[in-house]
C-alpha positions as CSV (number, residue, x, y, z in Angstrom):
1,M,-17.7,-7.6,-4.0
2,S,-15.6,-8.7,-1.1
3,Y,-13.7,-10.6,-3.0
4,L,-12.7,-7.9,-5.7
5,K,-11.9,-5.4,-2.8
6,A,-9.4,-8.1,-1.3
7,M,-7.9,-8.8,-4.7
8,A,-7.4,-5.1,-5.5
9,T,-5.8,-4.9,-2.0
10,V,-3.5,-7.7,-2.7
11,V,-2.8,-6.3,-6.1
12,A,-2.0,-2.9,-4.8
13,L,0.4,-4.0,-2.3
14,C,2.3,-6.2,-4.6
15,G,2.5,-3.2,-6.9
16,C,4.3,-1.3,-4.1
17,L,6.7,-4.1,-3.2
18,V,8.0,-4.3,-6.7
19,V,8.7,-0.6,-6.7
20,A,10.7,-0.6,-3.7
21,G,13.2,-3.4,-5.1
22,C,14.4,-1.0,-7.9
23,G,17.7,0.5,-7.9
24,S,17.0,3.1,-10.4
25,D,16.6,6.6,-9.3
26,S,15.0,7.8,-12.5
27,S,11.3,8.7,-12.0
28,S,10.5,9.0,-15.7
29,G,10.6,5.4,-16.5
30,S,9.6,2.4,-14.7
31,A,12.0,1.0,-12.2
32,T,12.1,-2.6,-10.9
33,A,13.5,-4.9,-8.4
34,E,14.8,-8.3,-8.7
35,S,11.9,-10.7,-8.7
36,T,11.6,-12.6,-5.0
37,A,8.6,-14.6,-6.2
38,N,10.2,-18.0,-5.1
39,E,11.0,-17.0,-1.9
40,P,8.5,-17.5,1.1
41,G,8.7,-13.9,2.1
42,P,10.0,-12.1,5.2
43,E,9.2,-13.3,8.7
44,V,6.6,-10.4,10.4
45,K,6.7,-10.3,14.0
46,V,4.0,-8.5,15.9
47,P,5.2,-6.1,18.3
48,P,4.9,-6.5,22.0
49,G,1.9,-4.9,24.1
50,P,-1.5,-3.5,22.8
51,P,-2.3,-2.9,19.4
52,P,-1.8,0.7,18.3
53,K,-4.9,2.9,17.6
54,K,-3.2,4.6,15.0
55,L,-1.3,3.5,11.8
56,V,2.4,2.9,12.4
57,I,5.1,2.9,9.5
58,K,8.5,1.8,10.1
59,E,11.2,1.5,7.7
60,L,12.9,-1.8,7.8
61,R,15.2,-1.2,4.6
62,K,15.6,2.0,2.6
63,G,15.1,1.4,-0.9
64,T,17.4,3.2,-3.7
65,G,15.1,3.3,-6.6
66,A,12.5,5.7,-7.6
67,E,10.3,7.3,-4.9
68,A,6.3,6.1,-4.6
69,K,4.1,9.1,-5.1
70,P,0.6,9.3,-5.6
71,G,-0.8,8.6,-9.3
72,Y,2.6,6.1,-9.9
73,Q,1.5,2.4,-10.4
74,A,3.2,0.3,-7.6
75,S,3.9,-3.2,-7.7
76,I,4.6,-4.9,-4.2
77,R,5.3,-8.0,-2.3
78,Y,3.6,-8.3,1.0
79,V,2.7,-10.7,4.0
80,G,0.3,-9.7,6.4
81,V,-0.5,-11.3,9.8
82,H,-3.3,-11.0,12.3
83,W,-2.2,-9.2,15.4
84,N,-3.1,-12.2,17.5
85,G,-0.9,-14.4,15.2
86,G,-1.4,-16.3,12.1
87,V,-0.8,-15.3,8.4
88,Y,-3.9,-13.1,6.9
89,S,-2.4,-12.6,3.7
90,N,0.7,-13.5,1.7
91,S,1.6,-12.3,-2.0
92,W,5.0,-13.6,-2.3
93,S,4.2,-16.4,-4.5
94,Y,2.3,-14.0,-7.0
95,N,3.7,-13.7,-10.3
96,P,3.5,-10.8,-11.5
97,P,3.1,-9.2,-7.8
98,P,-0.1,-7.5,-7.2
99,S,0.0,-3.6,-8.5
100,F,-2.2,-0.7,-7.8
101,V,-2.3,3.6,-8.5
102,L,-0.9,5.1,-5.4
103,G,-3.4,7.6,-4.0
104,A,-6.3,6.5,-6.4
105,H,-8.3,4.8,-3.5
106,E,-7.8,1.2,-5.1
107,L,-7.3,-0.5,-2.0
108,T,-9.8,-1.0,0.7
109,M,-7.2,-0.7,3.3
110,H,-6.4,2.8,2.8
111,G,-3.5,2.7,5.6
112,L,-1.5,0.6,3.2
113,D,-1.6,2.8,0.2
114,E,-0.4,5.4,3.0
115,G,2.2,3.7,4.3
116,I,3.6,2.8,1.0
117,Q,3.5,6.3,-0.2
118,G,7.3,7.9,0.1
119,M,8.7,4.4,-0.2
120,R,11.7,4.0,-2.8
121,V,11.9,1.0,-5.1
122,G,13.8,-1.7,-3.2
123,G,12.5,-0.8,0.4
124,R,10.8,-2.6,2.8
125,R,8.4,-1.5,5.6
126,E,6.4,-2.7,8.3
127,I,2.9,-1.1,8.1
128,I,0.7,-1.7,11.1
129,L,-2.9,-1.1,10.1
130,P,-5.4,-0.9,13.0
131,P,-9.1,-1.0,12.2
132,S,-9.6,2.7,11.8
133,A,-6.8,2.6,9.2
134,R,-8.1,-0.1,7.0
135,F,-11.3,0.6,5.3
136,T,-12.1,3.7,3.2
137,S,-15.8,3.3,3.3
138,G,-16.1,1.9,6.7
139,E,-17.3,-1.6,5.6
140,A,-15.4,-4.8,5.6
141,Q,-16.6,-7.3,3.5
142,G,-15.8,-11.4,3.1
143,R,-12.8,-12.5,5.3
144,D,-11.4,-9.1,6.6
145,P,-11.5,-9.0,10.1
146,V,-13.5,-5.6,11.0
147,D,-11.9,-5.2,14.5
148,E,-8.5,-6.6,14.3
149,T,-5.2,-4.8,13.8
150,L,-3.2,-6.4,10.9
151,V,0.9,-6.0,10.8
152,Y,2.1,-6.1,7.2
153,V,5.8,-6.3,6.0
154,V,5.9,-4.8,2.3
155,D,8.4,-4.7,-0.4
156,L,8.1,-2.0,-3.2
157,V,9.2,-4.0,-6.3
158,K,8.3,-1.7,-9.0
159,L,7.0,2.0,-9.8
160,K,5.7,3.1,-12.9
161,P,4.1,6.6,-13.8
162,N,0.5,6.4,-14.6
163,F,0.0,9.8,-16.2
164,R,-3.8,9.1,-16.8
165,S,-4.3,8.3,-13.0
166,Y,-2.1,11.6,-12.0
167,R,-4.5,13.8,-14.0
168,I,-7.5,12.2,-12.5
169,L,-5.9,12.7,-8.8
170,N,-5.4,16.4,-9.6
171,E,-9.0,16.7,-10.8
172,K,-10.2,15.1,-7.7
173,Q,-7.9,17.5,-5.4
174,R,-9.4,20.6,-7.4
175,I,-13.0,19.3,-6.8
176,L,-12.2,18.8,-2.8
177,N,-10.5,22.3,-2.9
178,R,-13.6,23.7,-4.3
179,E,-15.9,22.1,-1.9
180,K,-13.7,23.1,1.1
181,Q,-13.8,26.8,-0.1
182,R,-17.5,26.6,-0.6
183,I,-18.1,25.4,3.0
184,L,-15.8,28.2,4.3
185,N,-17.7,30.7,2.5
186,E,-21.1,29.5,3.7
187,K,-19.5,30.4,7.3
């Protein structure tokens, strides 16, 4: 099960990077950036000082393509490193790059999903994931370091509308809103 979650994370991150690299402003079709699969990926530098307690999102390069929104299929390329050094994960050699549906909780590291939303295709972000921003269910499996902060540099390579996922996300939001209202009415 942990292997599947790790692969889903890799796929999701790669999808976002693909979206960011696109130069198109059109949100009705898919947008793509030039492939960078033969490159080793960017150098990731861990900021000085102690690791942050909350998710940190820093724009390194603003993209010019479509904007990443919940319900879109995002393809990304990324390099993730441990706060104390050493590469944790690198998708630069994956072809095609990993992809996932934004906002659909397909990534075990929910902070990556959150950090990619709002990016534009062709963009690059540094996303620092403390343990509190990493695991949606509170569980880490396999090689995931539970109590360690990770630093990712993510390129959004491609975005594609995923209307089926968008409908599912809207239905989940309606259910959450009804539950919230029920709780408020009980008070």
